[in-house]
N, C-alpha and C positions, 0 to 999 in steps of 0.2 A: 472542636471546629466543624463538626458535622452540620450540614444544612439540609433543609427541606426543599430548597429551590430545585425545581425539576428542569431537566435539560433536554431539548428536542433538536432534531435535524431538520433544517428548513431549506437548505440549498445544496446542490451537488454539482461538482465539476470534475472532468477528467480528460486526460489525453493518454491513450493507450495504443498498443500495437494493433488493436481492433477498431480504432476510430478516434478522431480528434475531438469528440464530445461524448456526453453521456448517452443520448439516445442511440447513436450509431454503435457505440461499444456494447451496450446492453442487448441490442438486437442481435449482434454477432455472437455474443456470449450464449444467448438462449438458442441460437441456431447451431451451436457447437463448432464454430469456426476457429481455426488456429491463426494466430498472428505471427507465427515463427517463419523465418525464411533464411535461405542461404545468403551470406553477405560476401561482397567482393572486395571490400577494403574499409578504410577508416577515414574520418574527417580530419585527422591530424597526422603529421609525419610518423610513419611506422613501417616496419618490414612488410614485405608482400604477404597477403593473407595466406598464401600457400605454406608459409612457415609456421602457421599456428595450428595447434592440435584440434581446435574447435573453430569451425568456419560457418557458424549460423547463430542467429539471435532473434529476439522478438523486438524489432525496431519500430519507431514511429514512421508513418508513411504520409507523404503529401502534406507536410506541415508548413503552412505559410507563416514564416516568422514575422514578417512585417505586419501582416494583418492581425495575427493572434497575439503578438507580443508588443510590437511597435519598434520602429527603427532605433529610437534612442536607447531603450533597454537592451535591444539586441546587440548593440555595440559595447555595452558596459558590463554585461554579466556572462557567466559561463552558460553553455547550452543546457546544463541541468536545470537552470532557472527558467528557461523558456517554457517548459511544459507546466511548471508550477504557476507561473504568472497567468498562462492561458486558462488553467483549471480554476484558479481563484476568481478570475473574471467571470467564467461561466457559472461558478457556484453563487456568486453575488447576483448575477442576472436571474438565475433560477429562483433565488430567494426573494426576488422583487426588490432588491436593495440597489437603487441607482446612485444614490449619494448619501453619505453619512453626515449628519449634522455635526456642528462643532461640539455641541453638548454631548451627543451620543458617542463621538469619536474617542472620548476618554474611557469609555466603557466597552469598547470594541477592540479585541486583541487579535494577535496572529501567532500561530504555532505551525509553521509549514517548513519542513527541512528535508534533509537527504541523509542516506546512510553513508555515502562516499563523498559527494560534493564535486568540486570543480576539477576533475581529473584532466579534462581536455585542455583547459587553460594551462595547467601545469605541463602537460605534454608539449603544447605549442610553445610555451615559454622556454622550455629546455631546448627545443629545436632552434629558437631564436638566439639563445645564448651561444649554442654551438656554432651557428652560422655567422652571427653578426656581433657577438659579444654582449656583456651584461648592460652596457649603456643603452641598448635597444629594448630593454624590458619595458612592457607597457605599465603605466602607472595604475592601471586597473587590474593588474595581475593578482594581487593579494585580495583586494575587496571583492573582485568578481568571483573568486574561487572558494572563499570561506563559506562554510555550510549555512551559517545563520543569515547570509546576505539575502537569501530568498525571502525570508520573513520580513527583512528590512525593506526590500524593494516593494513587496506587496503592501506593507504599511504606508510607505511613501506614496505609492500610486493612488491609494484610496483614502489617505488621511486618517489612518487608524492608529490611535494613540494609547490604546489599552495595553495590557500585558503582551510583551513580545518575547516569547520563551520557546524557541524551537529546540526540540530534543534530538539528540543524535544517538541512536541505539541500534545501529546496523539494520537488520531486516525487520526489526520491531519498531522502527522510527515512526512510521505513519500511525500505527495503533497506539503507541505511547502518546503521540501528539494529540490524537483525538480524545483518549481517555483523560489525560491531564488537562486539556482545554475544557472538557466537560466539568472537571472538578473545580477549575477556576471559576466557572459560572456558578456551580452549586454552592461554593463557599463565599460567593459574593464579590470576588475580585474583578469580575467582568459580567456584562449582560449578554455579550455575543462574542464569538471567536470564529476565525477562519482556521481550520486545522487540517493537516494532512502531510503528504510527502511527495517528493519529486526525485527522479533519477535519470541520468544518462551515462551508463557505464559500459555500453557495448563498444568500447574502444580497445586499443591495444593493451593497455594496462589492465582494464577490467576483464576482458576475455582471457588474456594471457595469464593474469594472476589467479583467477578462479580455476582455470584449467590446470595450472601448476599445483593447486591445492587439491586436485582430483575431485572437484565439486561439480563440474559440468558434465552433461551428457556429451558423448563423442559420436553421436549418430549422424554424421555428416551426410550420409546417403539418404536419410529420411528425417529432415529437420522438423517437419510438422508432426511427426510421430515420436519425437524425442522426449517431450514432457508427458509422462504417463504415470501419474501418481497411483500407487497401490498395485500397479501391474508388475508381475513377477520379472518382466524384462527391462524394467527401468534401470538407468545407469547414471543418473545425475540430473541436475536442474538445467534449465535453459535461461540464459540471461535476457532480461527484458528492460526496456526503457519506458518512461511515462510518468504520469502524475495523477494524484487524486486529492481533491480538496472538498471539505464539507463546511457549510455554515451551521454552527451550533448556536442556539439561543435559549435564554431562560424562557420557560413555557408561557408564563403570563404575558411577557413582552411579545412573544410570537403570536399569541392568541389575540392580544389587543390590536395588533396591526393587521390582523387577518391573514397571517402567513400560511402558506401551504406547509403542513407538517408531515414529514415522511415517517418518522418513528421517534421513540424516546430512548435516550441513553440511560439505562438503569443500573448497569454494573460495569466495573472496571477492576481488573486484577493484574498484579505484577509479581514477578519473582526473579531471583537469580539462581542459576544452577550451582555456581561455585565448584565447577567440575572440570571443564575442558574448554580450550579456546574455540573449537569449532564443532565438536561432537555434541549432539543433543543429549539431554539427561531427563529421563522420565519423571523422577520425583520433583524436579523443578517445574516441569510443565504441569504436572498434576496440582501442585500447590498454586500455580498461577490461575488455573481454571477454577479451583475451589475458592480462591480469593474473589474472583469475579462473581461467582455464584452467591457468595456470602454478601458481597456489596449490593447485589441485586435483590437480596432477600429470598434467594432461591436455594439456599444451602440445604433446606429441609425437603425441598421438592425439585431436585434437578431435572426430573422428568418433564418439567414445563418447557424445556428447550426442545424446539421442533426441528431446527436445522442448524448445522455447524458449517461455517465456511472455514475450511482447514488451512493451516499453514501449508501442508501438502506439497512439498517442493519437487517430488519425484526422485528423492535420494534413497538408496538402498536401506539405510538405517532409519532415517527420519520418518518415513511414511508409516512403517509398521509400528514404530514406537508411538507416534501421535495417535494412531488408530486405537492402540491398546489403552492409552491414557484416557482418551475420550470415552471408550467403552467402559472403563473402570469408574470414571467420574459421573457419566451421564447415561451411556448406552445400556448399562446393566439394569437401569431403572426405566428405560424407555426403549422398548424393543423395536419400535418403528422409527427410531431416530434416523435422520438422513444427514450425511456429511458428504460434501464434495469439495473439489479443488479447482478453482477457476485458473490456477496457474497452468493447468493442462492446456489452456488456450492463450493466456497472456504471457507465459513465461514468468520468471521471478523478477519483479521490479525492485527488489532490495528495499530501500528505505521508503519507497512508494507503495510497496505491496499491501501492507496493512490498511492503507488509506483507500486504495481502489477496491479492496475486498470488503471494507466497511460499507462502501457505496453499493457493492453488489448485495451485501447483506440487507440493507434497507430497501433496495429494489425488490429483493426476494419477498420481503414483507408486503410491499405495495402490490405486487403482482401475484402473490401467493404461488410462487414457483421456485423450486430449487434449481440452480444452474447445474449443468452436467459436468461430469469428469470425463473428458474425451480420452481416447486412446487406451481405455481400460478394457483389455481383451481377456486377460488371464489374471484373476485376482490372486494376490500373493497369500501364502500361508500366514496365519495370525491376524488377518484382516477380516473382522466378523460383522461389520456394519453394512448399511445400505449406502452406496456411493453415487447414486444417480448416474450410473455408467452410460456414457455416450449420448444420453437423451435427457433434456430438462424434465423435471418431475413436478407436475401440478399437485399441490398439496396445501393443507391448512397450515399457515405459519403465523404464529403470534410472537414467538421469542426466537432470536438468532444469537448464536455465539460465534464470534470471529477470533481466531487464534493467530498469533505471530510469535515466532521464536527466532532469535538472532545469534550470530557469532558473538562470543564472549559470554554466552549463557544468559542472555537477557530475554525475558519472556513477557508477553502482554496479551490480555484477552479482554474484549469488550462485548457487552450484551445489549442488544437492541430489542425494543418491545413495540408491538403494534399499538397505535393510539387512535 
């Protein structure tokens, strides 16, 4: 089933804690700004924020739902969909695709989903049941909160009738969607795809649940310094909201219509740890990266990779382990390899993380610059690479590897190439 059809990135869209579009977010990333802030409460019924162990997150700011999503969709879908709808709209505009013809619609698919989905709808519905009884449950409760509804709404809004296959793999969701969407195009099932992820989990269940799992930083007195990958004083990740969506196209189609091409998707790897529900596992991550290198035809020369956008969540175990895995698979062959974590600025967007980080990866290629890892003051033992500490690094970038690793031991890596 292998195919020689090439796949390229032609459109980018995002909503992040650093901006509600790609240009604003990217400018703030390169400036090393943090999108993390203290929060004072939740959008759904919940105990007072003072009762929560963690009282900060990387939330979306100044988001005009009516303008960016539309009143009709805003009433029918969970807030996690808002950001994905807006990002998909921006990605299509960026790709120069204003309207998809009837003929092309059957070859244009969607794979945009979430790691967690409609938590806020479920929280609100539970409050409604408690206060008014089950007869007052909204008929939109189930369809608005299921994770695949985002791909469904995007396909409806734009008349896209190709493969509709949103993947749900926790924090690897966005990366898996992009990698599998690229394969659908490569194998001939589609000529174009919208792919990515979206998340809004900075609510009572999201923050309370991850805090209970001891996954989050508790640096309430210094929220902007809380996400600090590879720093010896890190104590967990920071929860973030937002979305990233890309337009992928078959190369000849994109070239024929004069599309702006950001990069080519040349490699995709997956693996399962088969080890633990939440703890990372080095052999699984190593296998994933090697699979991506092999798919890209770089298994014999991994030193071709110039920059790695790491999973890099700022957890005590995960950061060192990923650094050592990247050093073993690539770094030992490429002594000037640069790896950084943009989660130091955006927080961890869960199912959207791999998608926004794929966008940062192709922008790194376009602008020939590696984004910084902010808050990296004291490098931890066992971390032996270059991490673009605190300042973006201008450099030659032809190949980028983007890693995502998720709960359940699900791993994904995508490789992008300058074209």
